[in-house]
C-alpha positions in Angstrom: 98.1 94.7 91.0 100.6 97.5 91.6 99.7 101.1 90.9 100.8 102.5 87.5 103.3 104.8 89.2 104.3 106.4 92.6 104.9 110.1 93.1 107.2 110.8 96.1 107.4 114.3 97.6 110.3 114.7 100.0 109.5 117.3 102.7 107.0 119.3 100.6 106.5 122.8 101.8 103.7 124.4 99.8 100.2 123.0 100.4 98.7 123.9 97.0 101.5 122.0 95.2 100.8 118.9 97.3 97.1 119.3 96.7 97.6 119.6 93.0 99.9 116.6 92.9 97.3 114.6 94.9 94.7 115.4 92.3 97.2 114.3 89.6 97.7 111.0 91.4 94.0 110.5 91.7 93.5 111.2 88.0 96.2 108.6 87.0 95.6 106.0 89.8 99.1 106.7 91.0 100.1 106.6 94.7 101.2 109.7 96.5 104.0 109.2 99.1 104.7 112.1 101.5 108.1 112.0 103.2 108.2 113.9 106.5 108.7 116.5 107.8 105.9 118.2 105.9 105.9 122.0 105.8 102.2 122.1 106.6 99.5 120.2 108.2 97.5 117.7 106.1 94.4 119.5 107.5 95.6 122.7 105.8 92.7 124.4 104.0 94.9 125.3 101.0 95.9 121.7 100.7 92.3 120.5 100.7 91.2 123.3 98.3 93.9 122.3 95.8 92.8 118.7 95.9 89.2 119.7 95.8 86.9 116.8 96.5 89.2 114.2 95.1 91.0 113.2 98.3 88.9 110.1 98.7 90.2 108.9 95.4 93.9 109.2 96.3 96.1 106.7 98.0 98.6 108.5 100.3 101.4 106.8 102.2 103.3 108.7 104.8 107.0 108.1 105.6 108.8 109.4 108.7 111.9 110.3 106.7 113.7 109.8 103.4 116.0 107.0 104.8 112.9 105.0 105.9 111.4 105.4 102.4 114.6 104.4 100.6 115.2 101.3 102.8 111.7 100.0 101.8 112.3 100.3 98.0 114.0 98.3 95.3 116.7 100.6 94.0 115.9 99.6 90.4 112.5 101.3 90.7 113.4 104.7 92.1 114.1 107.8 90.0 115.1 111.2 91.3 114.1 114.5 89.6 116.4 117.5 90.2 117.4 120.7 88.5 120.9 120.0 89.8 121.7 117.3 87.1 121.8 117.4 83.3 120.4 114.1 82.0 116.9 114.7 80.7 113.9 112.7 82.1 113.1 111.7 78.5 116.2 109.4 78.5 114.7 107.3 81.3 112.8 104.1 80.6 110.0 104.1 83.2 108.1 101.0 84.2 104.8 100.6 86.0 105.3 100.8 89.7 108.3 103.0 89.5 108.8 105.8 92.1 109.3 109.3 90.8 110.9 111.3 93.6 110.9 115.1 93.9 112.6 117.3 96.5 111.2 120.2 98.5 110.3 123.3 96.7 113.0 125.6 98.2 116.0 123.3 98.2 115.3 120.3 96.0 116.8 116.9 96.9 119.7 116.6 99.3 123.1 116.8 97.6 124.1 113.5 99.2 121.2 111.7 97.6 122.0 113.1 94.2 125.6 112.0 94.6 124.7 108.5 95.9 122.1 107.9 93.2 123.7 109.9 90.4 122.8 107.2 87.8 119.1 107.4 88.8 118.8 111.3 88.6 117.1 113.2 85.9 116.0 116.7 85.1 113.4 118.6 83.1 115.5 120.7 80.7 114.7 124.4 80.5 115.8 126.8 77.8 115.7 130.0 79.7 118.6 130.3 82.3 116.7 133.2 84.0 114.1 130.8 85.3 115.4 128.9 88.4 112.9 126.0 88.4 109.5 124.8 87.5 106.6 124.6 89.9 106.7 121.2 91.7 103.2 120.2 90.6 104.0 121.0 87.0 107.2 119.1 87.2 105.5 116.1 88.6 102.8 116.2 85.9 105.4 116.4 83.1 107.4 113.4 84.3 104.4 111.3 85.3 102.7 111.7 81.9 106.0 110.9 80.1 106.2 107.7 82.2 102.5 106.9 81.3 103.2 107.7 77.6 106.0 105.3 77.5 103.7 102.5 78.6 101.4 103.1 75.6 104.1 102.3 73.0 
């Protein structure tokens, strides 16, 4: 049986974000994919603290780079989330097993990925132009729970 969803973090940089997302994945039985290089050690105490004692309940898969990850996936099951596009994540029809892909905290996803997969890119709309972006863990939670909500219809 495939997991409900997969959260993919491309080159995450901030340990507490990854820890919080790991906890989110544990709570939803989703799989966490970490695409290297990581901006921290997985032994980092902040990473462990953010995930609390839930690490044993999280399936984590490591990838050497984004190209390796993408080669291993069905293009029809990958969705990229970026502030650099305008189509809302609520327009996407998610299916169990899909991959929700988020870029690194400081730069987001690479421009070439957004261009190459333009039809598979979505954003979380924000009303206030003075706010550059949402916290990565919050963004992952918003999109993952929308994907889960869609399955309950």
